C-alpha positions as CSV (number, residue, x, y, z in Angstrom):
1,X,4.5,2.0,16.8
2,X,3.8,4.9,15.9
3,X,3.3,8.4,18.3
4,X,-0.5,7.5,18.4
5,X,-0.3,4.3,18.8
6,X,-1.4,3.2,15.5
7,X,0.2,0.2,13.5
8,X,0.5,-0.7,9.8
9,X,-1.4,-4.1,8.7
10,X,-1.2,-5.3,5.1
11,X,-2.3,-8.5,3.5
12,X,-1.0,-9.4,-0.2
13,X,-3.3,-12.5,-2.1
14,X,-1.5,-14.5,-4.3
15,X,0.6,-11.8,-5.8
16,X,-2.6,-9.8,-7.6
17,X,-3.7,-8.1,-4.2
18,X,-2.4,-6.0,-1.1
19,X,-5.0,-4.6,1.1
20,X,-2.9,-1.6,3.5
21,X,-4.6,-0.7,6.5
22,X,-3.7,2.7,8.0
23,X,-3.0,4.9,4.3
24,X,-2.1,8.3,5.4
25,X,-1.3,9.3,1.8
26,X,-0.9,8.9,-1.4
27,X,2.5,10.0,-2.3
28,X,2.4,8.5,-6.4
29,X,0.4,6.1,-8.5
30,X,1.6,4.3,-11.8
31,X,0.5,1.0,-13.6
32,X,4.5,0.1,-12.4
33,X,4.3,1.4,-9.0
34,X,1.4,2.7,-6.2
35,X,3.4,4.7,-3.3
36,X,1.5,4.7,-0.2
37,X,2.1,6.9,3.4
38,X,1.3,4.3,5.9
39,X,0.5,5.1,9.7
40,X,4.5,3.9,10.2
41,X,6.0,4.0,7.3
42,X,6.1,4.3,3.7
43,X,5.1,1.5,1.4
44,X,6.0,1.4,-2.0
45,X,4.2,-1.4,-4.6
46,X,5.7,-2.6,-7.2
47,X,4.4,-4.6,-10.7
48,X,2.5,-4.4,-13.8
49,X,-1.3,-3.0,-14.3
50,X,-1.4,-1.3,-10.9
51,X,-4.9,-0.3,-9.8
52,X,-5.9,1.5,-6.8
53,X,-9.7,-0.9,-6.0
54,X,-10.7,1.3,-3.1
55,X,-9.1,3.7,-0.5
56,X,-12.1,4.7,2.1
57,X,-11.0,5.1,6.1
58,X,-7.5,4.0,5.5
59,X,-7.8,1.5,3.6
60,X,-6.2,1.0,0.1
61,X,-6.6,-2.6,-1.8
62,X,-4.1,-2.5,-4.9
63,X,-4.8,-4.6,-7.1
64,X,-2.4,-5.7,-10.4
65,X,0.8,-8.0,-11.1
66,X,2.7,-7.8,-8.0
67,X,6.1,-8.2,-8.3
68,X,8.0,-6.6,-5.2
69,X,7.6,-4.6,-1.9
70,X,9.5,-1.7,-0.5
71,X,9.8,-0.4,2.8
72,X,11.1,2.8,4.5
73,X,10.8,3.9,8.0
């Protein structure tokens, strides 16, 4: 948990979609990596043909062939 009492929540669906709650910023975006600043960590979604399907109200939906997730405090 961070200083505001919020934390991030992630859902992964069959290696094809990541739903991230608590997004504060899009750090970088390409077809092979989407890097997000969440409220309590930085998340890198790695894969092929990645697209951001939505970014609304702190919720980001990334779709494509997901091969890995990296977390940084």
